[in-house]
C-alpha positions as CSV (number, residue, x, y, z in Angstrom):
1,X,0.0,0.2,0.0
2,X,2.8,2.3,1.0
3,X,4.6,1.4,-2.3
4,X,1.4,2.2,-4.5
5,X,1.1,5.8,-2.7
6,X,4.9,6.5,-3.4
7,X,4.4,5.6,-6.7
8,X,1.3,7.9,-7.2
9,X,3.0,10.7,-5.5
10,X,6.3,10.5,-7.6
11,X,3.7,10.5,-10.8
12,X,2.1,13.4,-9.8
13,X,5.2,15.4,-8.7
14,X,6.9,14.3,-12.0
15,X,3.8,15.7,-13.9
16,X,3.8,18.9,-12.4
17,X,7.4,19.3,-13.5
18,X,6.9,18.6,-17.1
19,X,6.5,21.5,-19.4
20,X,3.0,21.3,-20.5
21,X,2.1,20.2,-24.1
22,X,1.4,23.2,-26.5
23,X,1.1,23.5,-30.2
24,X,5.0,24.6,-30.1
25,X,5.9,21.1,-28.6
26,X,8.5,19.7,-31.2
27,X,6.9,16.5,-32.8
28,X,9.4,14.0,-31.1
29,X,8.6,15.5,-27.7
30,X,4.7,14.9,-28.5
31,X,5.5,11.3,-29.8
32,X,7.8,10.1,-27.0
33,X,4.7,11.7,-24.6
34,X,2.2,9.5,-26.4
35,X,4.0,6.1,-26.3
36,X,6.1,6.6,-23.3
37,X,4.8,9.0,-20.9
38,X,4.0,7.2,-17.3
39,X,1.2,9.8,-16.8
40,X,-1.8,8.9,-18.9
41,X,-3.3,12.4,-18.9
42,X,0.0,13.4,-20.7
43,X,-0.5,10.5,-23.3
44,X,-4.0,11.5,-23.8
45,X,-3.1,15.1,-24.2
46,X,-0.2,14.2,-26.7
47,X,-2.6,12.0,-28.8
48,X,-5.0,14.8,-29.3
49,X,-2.5,17.4,-29.9
50,X,-1.2,15.3,-32.5
51,X,-4.8,14.5,-33.8
52,X,-5.6,18.0,-34.2
53,X,-2.5,18.3,-36.3
54,X,-3.5,15.3,-38.7
55,X,-6.9,16.9,-39.5
56,X,-6.2,15.9,-43.2
57,X,-5.7,12.4,-42.3
58,X,-8.5,10.6,-40.8
59,X,-7.0,7.4,-40.7
60,X,-3.9,8.7,-38.8
61,X,-6.5,10.8,-36.6
62,X,-8.3,7.6,-35.7
63,X,-5.4,5.5,-34.8
64,X,-4.5,8.4,-32.6
65,X,-7.6,8.5,-30.7
66,X,-8.4,4.8,-30.2
67,X,-8.6,4.3,-26.5
68,X,-8.6,7.9,-25.4
69,X,-12.2,8.3,-24.4
70,X,-11.4,6.6,-20.6
71,X,-12.3,8.3,-17.5
72,X,-14.7,11.1,-16.6
73,X,-12.1,14.1,-17.5
74,X,-13.9,16.2,-19.9
75,X,-11.1,15.7,-22.7
76,X,-12.7,12.1,-22.7
77,X,-15.9,13.4,-24.0
78,X,-13.9,15.5,-26.7
79,X,-11.6,12.3,-27.4
80,X,-14.8,10.5,-28.3
81,X,-16.4,13.4,-30.3
82,X,-13.4,13.6,-32.4
83,X,-12.9,9.6,-32.7
84,X,-17.0,10.0,-34.0
85,X,-16.2,12.6,-36.4
86,X,-13.2,10.6,-37.8
87,X,-15.5,7.8,-38.2
88,X,-17.7,9.4,-40.2
89,X,-15.2,10.8,-42.5
90,X,-14.1,7.2,-43.1
91,X,-17.6,6.2,-43.8
92,X,-17.8,3.8,-40.7
93,X,-21.1,5.2,-39.5
94,X,-22.1,2.3,-37.5
95,X,-19.0,3.1,-35.5
96,X,-19.5,6.7,-35.4
97,X,-23.2,6.2,-34.1
98,X,-22.0,3.8,-31.3
99,X,-19.4,6.7,-30.2
100,X,-22.0,9.4,-30.3
101,X,-24.2,7.2,-28.0
102,X,-21.4,6.6,-25.5
103,X,-20.8,10.4,-25.6
104,X,-24.7,10.9,-24.5
105,X,-24.6,8.1,-22.1
106,X,-21.3,9.3,-20.3
107,X,-21.4,13.3,-20.5
108,X,-24.9,14.1,-21.4
109,X,-24.5,17.9,-20.3
110,X,-21.1,18.3,-21.9
111,X,-20.5,20.6,-25.1
112,X,-19.6,17.3,-27.0
113,X,-23.3,16.2,-26.3
114,X,-24.4,19.1,-28.3
115,X,-22.5,17.6,-31.2
116,X,-24.1,14.4,-30.7
117,X,-27.5,15.7,-30.5
118,X,-26.9,17.5,-33.8
119,X,-25.9,14.1,-35.5
120,X,-29.3,12.8,-34.4
121,X,-31.4,15.8,-34.9
122,X,-31.2,14.8,-38.3
123,X,-33.6,11.8,-38.2
124,X,-35.5,13.2,-35.0
125,X,-36.5,16.9,-35.1
126,X,-37.7,16.2,-31.5
127,X,-33.9,15.8,-30.7
128,X,-33.0,19.2,-32.3
129,X,-35.8,20.9,-30.1
130,X,-33.8,19.3,-27.1
131,X,-30.6,20.9,-28.1
132,X,-32.1,24.3,-28.8
133,X,-33.5,24.3,-25.1
134,X,-30.3,22.3,-23.4
135,X,-27.7,24.2,-25.3
136,X,-28.9,27.2,-27.1
137,X,-25.5,29.1,-27.7
138,X,-23.5,26.1,-29.0
139,X,-22.7,26.1,-32.8
140,X,-24.5,22.8,-33.1
141,X,-27.5,24.1,-31.8
142,X,-27.5,27.1,-34.4
143,X,-26.6,24.9,-37.0
144,X,-29.7,22.7,-36.2
145,X,-31.7,26.1,-36.0
146,X,-30.9,27.0,-39.7
147,X,-32.0,23.7,-40.8
148,X,-34.9,23.1,-38.6
149,X,-38.1,22.4,-40.8
150,X,-40.7,25.1,-40.3
151,X,-43.5,22.6,-39.7
152,X,-41.7,21.5,-36.9
153,X,-42.4,24.8,-34.8
154,X,-43.6,27.8,-36.8
155,X,-40.6,29.9,-37.1
156,X,-38.8,28.2,-34.0
157,X,-35.7,28.1,-35.9
158,X,-35.6,32.0,-37.1
159,X,-36.7,33.0,-33.8
160,X,-33.7,31.0,-32.0
161,X,-31.2,32.1,-34.4
162,X,-32.2,36.1,-34.0
163,X,-31.5,35.5,-30.3
164,X,-28.5,33.3,-30.3
165,X,-26.8,33.8,-33.7
166,X,-28.2,36.2,-36.2
167,X,-24.7,36.1,-37.9
168,X,-24.7,32.5,-38.3
169,X,-24.7,31.3,-42.1
170,X,-28.1,31.2,-43.7
171,X,-29.7,32.9,-40.5
172,X,-30.6,35.9,-42.4
173,X,-32.7,34.2,-45.2
174,X,-34.3,32.2,-42.1
175,X,-35.4,35.5,-40.3
176,X,-36.4,37.5,-43.3
177,X,-38.6,34.5,-44.4
178,X,-40.1,34.5,-40.6
179,X,-40.8,38.3,-41.1
180,X,-42.4,37.8,-44.4
181,X,-45.0,35.4,-43.3
182,X,-48.5,36.9,-42.8
183,X,-50.5,33.6,-42.4
184,X,-52.0,32.5,-38.9
185,X,-48.7,31.0,-37.9
186,X,-47.1,34.3,-38.2
187,X,-44.5,35.5,-35.8
188,X,-46.5,37.1,-33.0
189,X,-45.6,41.0,-31.9
190,X,-43.0,40.1,-29.4
191,X,-41.5,37.8,-31.8
192,X,-41.3,40.3,-34.6
193,X,-39.6,42.8,-32.1
194,X,-36.7,40.1,-31.6
195,X,-36.6,39.3,-35.4
196,X,-36.6,43.0,-36.2
197,X,-33.7,43.7,-33.9
198,X,-31.6,40.8,-35.5
199,X,-31.9,42.2,-38.7
200,X,-31.0,45.6,-37.6
201,X,-27.9,44.1,-36.2
202,X,-27.1,42.6,-39.4
203,X,-27.4,46.2,-41.0
204,X,-30.9,45.7,-42.4
205,X,-32.8,48.7,-40.9
206,X,-35.5,49.4,-43.4
207,X,-36.1,45.2,-43.7
208,X,-36.2,45.4,-39.7
209,X,-39.0,48.1,-40.0
210,X,-41.0,46.2,-42.2
211,X,-40.9,42.9,-40.2
212,X,-42.8,44.8,-37.5
213,X,-46.0,44.8,-39.6
214,X,-46.7,48.6,-38.4
215,X,-46.1,48.0,-34.9
216,X,-43.7,50.5,-33.1
217,X,-40.3,49.4,-32.2
218,X,-39.5,49.4,-28.8
219,X,-36.5,49.5,-26.3
220,X,-33.6,47.6,-27.5
221,X,-35.2,46.7,-30.9
222,X,-35.9,50.6,-31.6
223,X,-32.1,51.3,-30.7
224,X,-30.8,48.6,-32.9
225,X,-32.9,49.7,-36.1
226,X,-32.4,53.7,-35.3
227,X,-28.4,53.0,-35.2
228,X,-28.5,51.0,-38.5
229,X,-30.5,53.5,-40.4
230,X,-28.0,56.2,-39.4
231,X,-25.3,54.5,-41.7
232,X,-27.5,54.6,-44.4
233,X,-28.9,57.1,-47.1
234,X,-30.1,60.8,-46.0
235,X,-33.6,59.5,-45.8
236,X,-32.7,56.5,-43.7
237,X,-30.5,58.8,-41.6
238,X,-33.7,61.1,-41.0
239,X,-35.7,58.0,-40.3
240,X,-33.3,56.7,-37.6
241,X,-33.1,60.0,-36.0
242,X,-37.0,60.1,-35.6
243,X,-36.7,56.5,-34.2
244,X,-34.2,57.3,-31.7
245,X,-35.9,60.6,-30.4
246,X,-39.0,58.5,-30.3
247,X,-37.2,55.9,-27.9
248,X,-35.5,58.6,-25.8
249,X,-38.9,60.3,-25.3
250,X,-40.8,57.1,-24.6
251,X,-38.2,55.5,-22.4
252,X,-36.0,58.4,-21.1
253,X,-34.5,56.7,-17.9
254,X,-33.7,53.1,-19.7
255,X,-30.3,52.3,-20.9
256,X,-31.6,52.0,-24.6
257,X,-32.6,55.8,-24.2
258,X,-29.0,57.0,-23.0
259,X,-27.4,55.0,-26.2
260,X,-29.8,56.5,-28.3
261,X,-28.7,60.0,-27.1
262,X,-25.3,59.2,-27.3
263,X,-25.8,58.4,-31.1
264,X,-27.6,61.6,-31.7
265,X,-25.1,63.5,-30.3
266,X,-21.9,61.6,-32.1
267,X,-21.3,63.8,-35.0
268,X,-18.5,66.6,-34.8
269,X,-21.4,69.1,-34.9
270,X,-24.6,67.4,-33.9
271,X,-28.0,69.1,-35.1
272,X,-29.2,71.2,-32.3
273,X,-32.8,70.3,-33.0
274,X,-32.2,67.1,-32.1
275,X,-30.3,67.7,-28.7
276,X,-33.3,69.9,-28.0
277,X,-35.9,67.2,-28.7
278,X,-34.3,65.0,-25.8
279,X,-36.3,65.0,-22.7
280,X,-34.4,67.1,-20.0
281,X,-34.3,64.5,-17.5
282,X,-32.3,62.4,-20.1
283,X,-29.9,65.6,-21.2
284,X,-28.9,66.1,-18.0
285,X,-27.3,62.8,-17.4
286,X,-25.8,62.1,-20.3
287,X,-22.2,63.1,-21.0
288,X,-22.6,62.8,-24.8
289,X,-25.2,65.2,-25.0
290,X,-23.3,67.7,-23.0
291,X,-20.2,67.4,-25.0
292,X,-22.2,68.0,-28.2
293,X,-23.7,71.1,-26.8
294,X,-19.9,72.2,-26.1
295,X,-19.2,71.4,-29.7
296,X,-22.0,73.6,-30.7
297,X,-20.8,76.5,-28.5
298,X,-17.2,76.2,-29.9
299,X,-15.7,74.8,-26.7
300,X,-17.5,76.8,-24.0
301,X,-17.7,74.9,-20.9
302,X,-15.6,72.0,-21.9
303,X,-13.7,72.3,-18.6
304,X,-17.1,71.6,-16.8
305,X,-18.0,68.7,-19.0
306,X,-14.6,67.0,-18.4
307,X,-14.5,67.5,-15.1
308,X,-18.0,65.8,-14.1
309,X,-17.5,63.1,-16.7
310,X,-13.9,62.2,-16.8
311,X,-14.7,58.4,-17.2
312,X,-17.1,58.7,-20.0
313,X,-15.9,58.1,-23.5
314,X,-17.8,61.2,-24.8
315,X,-15.4,63.2,-22.7
316,X,-12.5,61.7,-24.1
317,X,-13.6,62.3,-27.6
318,X,-14.4,65.8,-26.8
319,X,-11.1,66.3,-25.3
320,X,-9.6,65.3,-28.4
321,X,-11.6,67.0,-30.8
322,X,-11.1,70.2,-29.1
323,X,-7.4,69.7,-28.9
324,X,-7.0,68.8,-32.4
325,X,-8.7,72.1,-33.5
326,X,-6.1,73.8,-31.4
327,X,-3.2,72.0,-32.8
328,X,-4.1,72.7,-36.3
329,X,-4.4,76.2,-35.6
330,X,-1.3,75.9,-33.9
331,X,-2.5,77.2,-30.4
332,X,0.0,75.2,-28.5
333,X,-1.0,76.5,-25.1
334,X,-4.7,75.9,-25.5
335,X,-3.8,72.4,-26.8
336,X,-1.6,71.6,-24.0
337,X,-4.3,72.8,-21.5
338,X,-6.7,70.8,-23.0
339,X,-5.0,67.8,-23.1
340,X,-4.1,68.1,-19.5
341,X,-7.7,68.5,-18.4
342,X,-8.5,65.0,-17.8
343,X,-6.7,62.8,-14.8
344,X,-3.6,60.9,-16.3
345,X,-5.1,57.3,-15.9
346,X,-8.5,57.9,-17.2
347,X,-7.9,57.1,-20.7
348,X,-7.5,53.5,-22.3
349,X,-4.2,52.7,-23.7
350,X,-4.3,53.9,-27.3
351,X,-6.1,57.3,-26.3
352,X,-3.4,57.8,-23.7
353,X,-0.8,57.4,-26.2
354,X,-2.3,59.6,-28.5
355,X,-2.7,62.3,-25.4
356,X,1.1,62.0,-24.5
357,X,2.4,62.2,-28.1
358,X,0.6,65.6,-28.7
359,X,1.2,66.7,-25.3
360,X,4.9,66.6,-26.1
361,X,4.4,67.9,-29.4
362,X,2.6,71.2,-27.8
363,X,5.5,71.4,-25.1
364,X,8.0,71.2,-27.8
365,X,6.5,73.6,-30.1
366,X,6.6,76.1,-26.8
367,X,10.1,75.6,-26.3
368,X,9.9,73.1,-23.7
369,X,11.9,70.2,-25.2
370,X,12.7,68.7,-21.6
371,X,8.8,68.0,-21.0
372,X,8.6,67.1,-24.5
373,X,11.0,64.3,-24.1
374,X,9.6,63.2,-21.0
375,X,6.0,62.5,-22.4
376,X,7.5,60.7,-25.5
377,X,10.0,58.6,-23.4
378,X,6.8,57.5,-21.3
379,X,4.9,56.6,-24.3
380,X,7.8,54.6,-25.7
381,X,8.3,52.6,-22.4
382,X,4.8,51.9,-21.4
383,X,3.1,51.8,-24.9
384,X,3.0,48.7,-27.5
385,X,4.2,49.5,-31.2
386,X,1.6,51.6,-33.1
387,X,1.3,55.0,-34.7
388,X,1.9,57.5,-31.9
389,X,4.7,55.5,-30.3
390,X,6.6,55.2,-33.5
391,X,6.1,58.8,-34.0
392,X,7.8,59.4,-30.4
393,X,10.6,57.3,-31.5
394,X,11.0,59.1,-34.6
395,X,10.8,62.5,-32.6
396,X,13.6,61.2,-30.2
397,X,15.5,59.7,-32.9
398,X,15.1,56.3,-31.8
399,X,13.3,54.6,-34.7
400,X,16.1,51.8,-35.9
401,X,13.3,49.5,-37.0
402,X,13.7,48.1,-40.6
403,X,10.4,47.9,-42.5
404,X,10.6,44.3,-42.9
405,X,11.7,43.3,-39.2
406,X,9.5,41.1,-37.3
407,X,8.2,38.8,-39.8
408,X,8.3,35.7,-37.7
409,X,4.6,35.3,-36.1
410,X,4.1,35.5,-32.6
411,X,4.6,32.9,-30.2
412,X,1.8,30.6,-28.8
413,X,0.3,32.2,-25.9
414,X,-2.4,30.7,-23.1
415,X,-5.8,32.0,-23.5
416,X,-6.5,32.8,-19.9
417,X,-10.2,32.2,-19.8
418,X,-12.0,31.7,-16.6
419,X,-12.9,28.0,-17.7
420,X,-10.2,25.4,-17.2
421,X,-11.5,23.1,-20.2
422,X,-11.6,26.0,-22.7
423,X,-7.9,26.8,-21.7
424,X,-6.9,23.2,-21.9
425,X,-8.8,22.9,-25.5
426,X,-6.7,26.2,-26.7
427,X,-3.6,24.5,-25.4
428,X,-4.0,21.4,-27.1
429,X,-4.8,23.3,-30.4
430,X,-8.3,22.2,-30.4
431,X,-9.6,25.8,-31.6
432,X,-13.2,24.4,-33.0
433,X,-13.9,22.5,-29.7
434,X,-12.4,25.5,-27.4
435,X,-14.8,27.7,-29.4
436,X,-17.7,25.9,-29.0
437,X,-17.1,25.0,-25.4
438,X,-16.6,29.0,-24.8
439,X,-19.9,29.7,-26.4
440,X,-21.9,26.8,-24.5
441,X,-20.6,28.2,-21.4
442,X,-20.1,31.8,-21.6
443,X,-22.4,33.2,-24.3
444,X,-25.8,34.3,-22.5
445,X,-28.5,36.1,-24.6
446,X,-28.9,39.8,-23.6
447,X,-25.6,39.7,-21.0
448,X,-22.5,41.8,-21.3
449,X,-19.2,40.1,-21.5
450,X,-16.4,41.6,-19.3
451,X,-13.2,42.8,-21.1
452,X,-11.4,39.7,-20.1
453,X,-14.0,37.8,-21.7
454,X,-14.4,39.6,-24.8
455,X,-10.4,39.4,-25.2
456,X,-10.8,35.6,-25.0
457,X,-13.7,35.8,-27.5
458,X,-11.8,38.0,-29.9
459,X,-9.0,35.5,-29.7
460,X,-10.9,32.6,-30.6
461,X,-12.7,34.4,-33.3
462,X,-9.2,35.0,-34.9
463,X,-8.0,31.5,-34.5
464,X,-11.3,30.2,-35.8
465,X,-11.0,32.2,-39.0
466,X,-13.4,34.8,-38.3
467,X,-11.1,37.7,-38.4
468,X,-13.7,40.2,-39.6
469,X,-15.5,39.9,-36.7
470,X,-12.6,39.1,-34.0
471,X,-10.2,41.9,-35.0
472,X,-13.0,44.4,-34.6
473,X,-13.8,43.4,-31.6
474,X,-10.5,43.5,-30.2
475,X,-9.8,47.0,-31.3
476,X,-13.0,48.2,-29.8
477,X,-12.0,46.8,-26.6
478,X,-8.6,48.6,-26.7
479,X,-10.6,51.9,-27.0
480,X,-12.6,51.2,-23.8
481,X,-10.4,48.8,-21.7
482,X,-8.8,51.3,-19.0
483,X,-7.4,48.8,-16.6
484,X,-6.0,45.5,-18.1
485,X,-2.9,44.1,-16.4
486,X,0.2,43.8,-18.0
487,X,-0.5,40.1,-19.5
488,X,-3.8,41.4,-20.8
489,X,-2.5,44.3,-22.3
490,X,0.1,42.3,-24.1
491,X,-2.3,39.7,-25.3
492,X,-4.6,42.3,-26.6
493,X,-1.9,44.0,-28.5
494,X,-0.1,40.8,-30.1
495,X,-3.7,39.1,-30.8
496,X,-4.6,42.0,-33.3
497,X,-1.6,41.1,-35.5
498,X,-2.4,37.8,-37.1
499,X,-0.4,36.5,-40.2
500,X,-2.9,34.6,-42.4
501,X,-2.0,33.7,-46.0
502,X,1.6,33.7,-44.9
503,X,3.1,32.4,-48.3
504,X,0.7,34.8,-50.3
505,X,2.0,37.6,-48.7
506,X,5.9,36.7,-48.9
507,X,5.3,35.8,-52.4
508,X,3.8,39.1,-53.3
509,X,6.2,41.3,-51.2
510,X,9.2,39.6,-52.8
511,X,8.3,39.7,-56.3
512,X,7.1,43.2,-56.2
513,X,10.0,44.3,-53.7
514,X,7.7,46.0,-50.9
515,X,7.6,45.7,-47.5
516,X,5.6,42.4,-46.4
517,X,4.6,44.1,-43.1
518,X,3.2,47.2,-45.0
519,X,1.3,44.9,-47.4
520,X,-0.2,43.1,-44.2
521,X,-0.8,46.6,-42.4
522,X,-3.1,47.5,-45.4
523,X,-4.9,44.5,-45.8
524,X,-5.7,44.3,-42.3
525,X,-7.3,47.9,-42.1
526,X,-8.8,47.3,-45.8
527,X,-10.5,43.9,-45.2
528,X,-9.4,42.4,-42.1
529,X,-8.3,39.8,-44.2
530,X,-12.0,38.7,-45.3
531,X,-11.3,37.6,-49.0
532,X,-15.1,37.9,-49.7
533,X,-15.7,41.7,-48.6
534,X,-16.7,44.3,-51.1
535,X,-17.3,48.1,-50.5
536,X,-20.0,50.2,-51.4
537,X,-17.7,51.7,-53.9
538,X,-16.9,48.4,-55.5
539,X,-13.6,47.6,-54.1
540,X,-13.0,44.0,-53.9
541,X,-10.9,41.3,-52.1
542,X,-8.4,41.1,-49.5
543,X,-6.6,44.3,-50.6
544,X,-10.0,46.0,-51.8
545,X,-8.8,46.8,-55.3
546,X,-11.2,48.9,-57.7
547,X,-12.0,46.7,-60.5
548,X,-10.5,49.3,-63.1
549,X,-7.4,49.6,-60.9
550,X,-6.8,46.1,-60.7
551,X,-7.3,45.3,-64.5
552,X,-4.9,48.1,-65.4
553,X,-2.4,46.6,-63.2
554,X,-3.0,43.1,-64.6
555,X,-3.1,44.3,-68.2
556,X,-6.2,42.5,-69.1
557,X,-9.9,42.1,-68.1
558,X,-10.9,40.3,-64.6
559,X,-13.8,38.6,-63.7
560,X,-15.1,39.0,-60.1
561,X,-13.8,35.5,-59.0
562,X,-10.5,36.7,-60.2
563,X,-10.6,39.8,-58.3
564,X,-11.6,38.1,-55.3
565,X,-8.7,35.5,-55.7
566,X,-6.5,36.1,-52.9
567,X,-3.1,35.4,-54.5
568,X,-3.9,37.6,-57.5
569,X,-5.6,40.1,-55.5
570,X,-2.5,40.5,-53.1
571,X,0.1,40.6,-55.9
572,X,-1.8,43.5,-57.9
573,X,-2.0,45.3,-54.7
574,X,1.5,44.9,-54.0
575,X,2.2,46.3,-57.8
576,X,0.2,49.2,-56.7
577,X,1.9,49.9,-53.7
578,X,5.3,49.6,-55.2
579,X,4.2,52.3,-57.8
580,X,3.0,54.6,-55.3
581,X,6.1,54.5,-52.9
582,X,8.2,55.1,-56.1
583,X,5.8,57.8,-56.9
584,X,6.5,59.5,-53.6
585,X,10.2,58.8,-53.1
586,X,9.7,55.8,-50.7
587,X,7.4,58.2,-48.3
588,X,4.9,55.7,-46.8
589,X,2.6,58.7,-45.3
590,X,1.8,59.7,-48.9
591,X,1.8,56.2,-50.3
592,X,-1.0,55.2,-47.9
593,X,-2.6,58.1,-48.2
594,X,-2.7,57.4,-51.9
595,X,-3.6,53.9,-51.7
596,X,-6.9,55.1,-50.1
597,X,-7.9,58.2,-51.7
598,X,-5.9,58.2,-55.1
599,X,-2.7,59.8,-56.2
600,X,-4.8,62.9,-57.4
601,X,-6.1,63.7,-54.1
602,X,-2.7,63.0,-52.3
603,X,-0.9,65.3,-54.8
604,X,-3.1,68.0,-54.1
605,X,-2.4,67.8,-50.4
606,X,1.2,67.4,-50.5
607,X,3.3,70.0,-48.6
608,X,6.4,70.4,-47.1
609,X,4.5,69.9,-43.9
610,X,4.1,66.1,-45.0
611,X,7.7,65.2,-44.5
612,X,8.5,68.0,-41.4
613,X,5.6,67.6,-39.6
614,X,3.7,64.4,-41.1
615,X,1.7,64.1,-37.8
616,X,0.1,67.5,-38.5
617,X,-0.3,67.0,-42.2
618,X,-2.1,63.7,-41.3
619,X,-4.8,65.6,-39.2
620,X,-5.3,68.4,-42.0
621,X,-6.4,65.6,-44.5
622,X,-9.8,67.0,-45.5
623,X,-11.2,63.5,-46.0
624,X,-11.9,61.7,-42.5
625,X,-12.0,58.5,-43.7
626,X,-8.5,59.0,-45.4
627,X,-7.3,60.6,-42.3
628,X,-8.1,57.5,-39.9
629,X,-6.9,55.1,-42.6
630,X,-3.5,56.5,-42.7
631,X,-3.1,56.8,-39.2
632,X,-4.4,53.0,-38.8
633,X,-2.1,51.6,-41.6
634,X,0.9,53.1,-39.8
635,X,-0.2,51.5,-36.5
636,X,-0.8,48.1,-38.0
637,X,2.7,48.5,-39.9
638,X,4.5,49.1,-36.7
639,X,2.5,46.5,-34.8
640,X,3.4,44.1,-37.5
641,X,7.2,45.0,-37.7
642,X,7.7,44.8,-33.8
643,X,5.3,42.0,-32.9
644,X,6.1,41.7,-29.3
645,X,6.5,45.0,-28.3
646,X,8.4,45.8,-25.1
647,X,5.9,44.0,-22.7
648,X,7.1,40.8,-21.2
649,X,4.6,39.4,-18.7
650,X,4.6,36.0,-16.8
651,X,3.5,33.3,-18.8
652,X,0.6,31.9,-16.3
653,X,-2.9,31.6,-17.4
654,X,-6.0,30.1,-15.6
655,X,-5.5,26.3,-15.8
656,X,-2.4,26.4,-17.9
657,X,0.8,27.2,-16.3
658,X,3.3,27.5,-18.5
659,X,7.0,28.6,-17.8
660,X,8.3,32.0,-18.7
661,X,10.4,31.6,-22.1
662,X,13.8,33.0,-21.9
663,X,13.8,36.9,-23.3
664,X,14.0,36.6,-26.9
665,X,16.2,39.3,-29.0
666,X,13.7,41.5,-30.7
667,X,14.2,43.8,-33.7
668,X,15.1,47.3,-32.5
669,X,11.5,49.2,-31.9
């Protein structure tokens, strides 16, 4: 008995001392762990890692997964799930059915059980309904809802998708069909409110209004439709404004009304008639409305607003709008006063970096070089690579990075979710299973996520291939998260610079002799690496090339499919970028502005300031879209060429302790 206890303790201590297996573990070490580790959990983890890497080889995957479904650990359920999927791919349907049954019998409430129920729902719709009730946010439930026969439950699939997954493939079609139904089984008024809200979130504001069948949009539905219409035509904008005013007047104490007031106050010069139409009880407590009135009054009472609402994003934006105006007018003292209004810890990272840069700039123009250097040095020390950090480095003559530095992708990093199983699946490279488990356990209807959860969700989306949503989510999070830890700040930054289509970008950059990192930076801003994106103006593909420009670069007509071909689109964009850099003597600022607004516009804007004070020149660009675009692409470029930045934090995450790596020699920032 004593010997068995000692053996057990020795195994436990040995397991603790071993380095956890991750996607970076060498293949030989994985194989040795799979075959010879004395710890059965480690053998299973090695099998799962290798099985994930053998996704295109179902025979090998099946062999690796054999016998891994032992015990009651959640990874046993995942092992059985993957084994069943491999059996299906190999045409062994009886074996697959038997394995799915084992999942349901042994792990009936697990995320893997949702996949098992999905398989059975094809033959028994009642099982599909059970899945919708048991695990509504799981991707398997959304897939069942998208295929649910309307005869089973009138529009139940559409209503489920509207609540839990309006962006799911085919969800829009199902929701629109439910809205168009005017038979006795048509959706009820409350159900139409839910359907209309989902359509509005998809950007179909007018369709959402028609879905209501003449009923008045209420609460969150009115807010969603109003927001969607504000981004439409002039007529739709007026329609959205009326809807938001109606919401504010009907429910002035609601959170939806507060957001409606913010949307109506958002333009640089809001419509005073709209602000005056808001109920006084709402206007009095809205920082956005107060900021809008300050803008209309040419900055009068700005200090009052900034002091009353220092933690509100409306105050952050007001401070920048007024400071920017003072900077462009070269009123350096006023700009300094405005930039010093909010307390130093009030702003999230990117906004604080902007504030610090321009504060240093204002000090320098007033002859105080010491204070300027202090602000810029602080920015370099505390901010990750980005536009303002780069400009501070240039101002202090510390920018030694080359355009092609930092081409290696970032190292694997722990996920740090609050759920241990999600962390383990991420560590084992089982991204689809990690994503499904995260949605199953964290995504609840009408529930806001914490910043930490949004960080995890964004990283999972990007790893899943949904870079369009994930990158946008992480960027928006960075503009609102004021107090991330060092680890969280580093993860948030590094996760925003994925490197998909590596061979394509390498080849295009080499052939056309341009910086691969600059090419990536443009693609990230143009399409977030979503090859199927098309702009309102008609730009196509990964690099958002206009058809006429692409055909001129190619030297022959191109079909829509050719325009969207990732390799061709990237190569033509690299050729165009090379031409623009040649045109502007390798000046990246002017080349990037030309890529967005055209060389003709950039030529009209060009001046000595574009090389002497490019930061001010960028702020003078008359097109707001181009002004924002240039800064974003430059920020992306610096993020890619210096991927790790200066932050090295302890590498420990919830449920996945990983020893600190040795400090790596990085390119000079």
